[in-house]
N, C-alpha and C positions, 0 to 999 in steps of 0.2 A: 258494534252492538249485537247482542244475541238475536237469534231469529224470533220474529213475532209469531206467536201462536194464539189460539183461542183463549188462552189463560193469561195473556199479557195484559197488564193494566193500562188504562188510558194514560195515566201519568207517565209511564215508560214510553208509550208511543208518542206523546206530545214532546218528550225530551229528545226524540229521534229527529235528526235533520229532515225537514219536510213532512214530518208525521202529522202535524196539525192540518196542513194543506190537504193531505190525502183524506183525513177524516172528514173535513169540511166538504171536499169534492164528493165523497160517498154519503153525504147527508147524515152523518152521525150527529144527533142533536145534543148530545151531552156537553159539548164544548160551551154552549151558551146557556145551559140550564143552571140556575142558581143552586138548586139542590144537589146536582151532580158535582159541583165544584167542591162540596164538602166531602164527597165520596170518591173523588178522582183517583186516589191512591188504591182504592179497593175495587173499583169497577173494572171488569175484564171485558175485552173487546167481544168475546164470544157471547157473553150475557147481553151486552148492549145490542149487538146485531140481532140476537134472538128476540129481545123485547120490541124492537122496532121493525122487524121483518126485513132487515138489510142482508145483502149477500155476503156472508162471512168469508167464504172462500175467495171472492173477488177482492175484498178489502185486504185480507191477509196477503194475497198474492202481490197486490200493488205495494203494500208496506214493505215487503221483503225484496222487492226489485232493487238490484244494485243501483246506487245513485238516485234513488227515488227522491223527488223534490216536491 
């Protein structure tokens, strides 16, 4: 899979092995939000982290670690 950046959509991250677990661990709320489920193909991790005050650099670093689960 290509490298995760601030412009990677949540849909692509969820399809990455272990991606959902990392998002949940980092308290990304969009996975359980009914409205977000309609926009999951468009929501970018950078936008989501900005909206919720999450540490974007830490999330991206963890998502890009080899063998992240």
